[in-house]
N, C-alpha and C positions, 0 to 999 in steps of 0.2 A: 516612294515608299522603299525603304532599304530591304535588300534581299536577306533572308534569314534561312540558312540551311540546317540549323539545329535549334530545336526548342529545348530550353533548359527550364525545368520547374524546380524551384527550391521550396521545401516545406519549412515552416517555422515550427520550432519545438514548442510544445504547449503542454500544460497540465490541465486535464479536463476529466469530468465524470464519464465513466465508461458505461455502456448499456449492455443489455442481455444479448444483443446480437454479436457482441465482441467476446463472448466467453471462451472461444478457442484461442484467441489472442492472449487473453488473461491467463488461461491455463498453461500455455507454453512457457510463460515466465514463472507463474506461481509454483509449478511442479519442481522448480529448482529449490524451493523452500519446503514444500510439502511433498516429499519424495514418495511417500506411500499412498498418496491420494490419486485414485483413478479419475479419469475425466467424468465418468458417470456419477461417481460420488460427489465430485466437485459441483457438477451441474445441479444435482439434487439438493445439496447443502445450500447453494446460492439461492435457490428458490425457497427453501425453508427459512432462510435468514431475512427474506424480504419483509416479514412482519416487524422486524426491529429496525427497519429503514437502513439496512446495511448498504453502504455506498462503496462503489468501486472507482478509485481515482487512478489515473495513469499519467506518467510523463511520456508523451508521444513525440516521436520524430517522424512526421508523415504518418504512415500506417504502422510503424514499428513501435512496440511497447518497450520502453527502457526501464521504468520503475513502476511498480504496482503497489497500491495501498488499499486495503479493505478495512473500512472503519464504520462505526456507528456511534451516535450520541446516546449515552445511557445515563441513568441516575441510580445511585445507591446511597446508603447511609455513610459509607466510608469515603468514597471519592466524590460525593455530591454529583452535580451535573458535570459530566466529563466526556471527552472523546476517547473511545476505546479503539486502539489500533489492533485489529485481529491479525493482519498480514501486512508486512512491508518487505519487499524484495526488489532488488535491482538485477536485471539480466546479467549473468556472469560476465559477458563480454564488455559490459559497461561499468563494472564495479571500480571503486576507488577513483571516480572522476567527478565527485560532487553531487551526483544525482540523488543520493539518499538525503543529504542535507537540503537539497532543493525541495524534495517532497516533504520533509519535516517542516520546513519553512511554510510551505503551502498548508499543511495540516494545522500548524500553529494558528495561522490566519483563519482557517476554516473553523477551528474550535472557538476562536474569539467571536466570530460572526454568529455562531450557534449558542453563545453565552455560556460556554463551558468554563469551569474553574480549573480543570486539569486535563492533561493528556495522559492516558494510561496504556501500558502495553505489557505483555508477558513475553519472555524470551527463554528459549531452551538453555539450561544451565551449562551446556557444553560449548556454547557459541561465544567464547571469550572475546574475539575480535568484534563481534556485534555489540557486546556489552560495553566495550571500550568506546565504540562509536556513539552509543546512546549516552554514555556518561559525558563524553566530550561535547555533546549537544546540549547537556544540562539536565538529563534525566538522573534521578536518584534511585538506588535500590531501596525499596520500601518494605517488601514482604517476600515470603516464600509462597509458591503455589503448590498445593498438595493435590495429588491425583490418585484416584483409585478406580481401576477398571472393574466394571460389573457385567 
């Protein structure tokens, strides 16, 4: 038996559904997108969204979260049955390396398996680089989102 003085473990990058035990890991990346959201608010909202079957997906390199997507299959009169992407963010140290495209490819396949007709998302009007990314992927600007604080 050969002598081995160093054990090397290589993790395979994977896209998988994340569970509630991984909320701290998710929050560390998500807070780069939702900068005003505290961890407590995040945790409360995740539990509130469980009724809509909100799914958390991540591109993982071992235990490190690279890209996060929070989605739910929904139905309405305008978009029919669709996958709504509530959150999509790549950790800033991994941006512009193709991980966003990788996640969108995964979400596209996921939407098909869920018999969705569309993928829908909303993006802040100030995020022009993000909009360019979505348009290059094939998304079209279809409407305005109006918001009123109460």
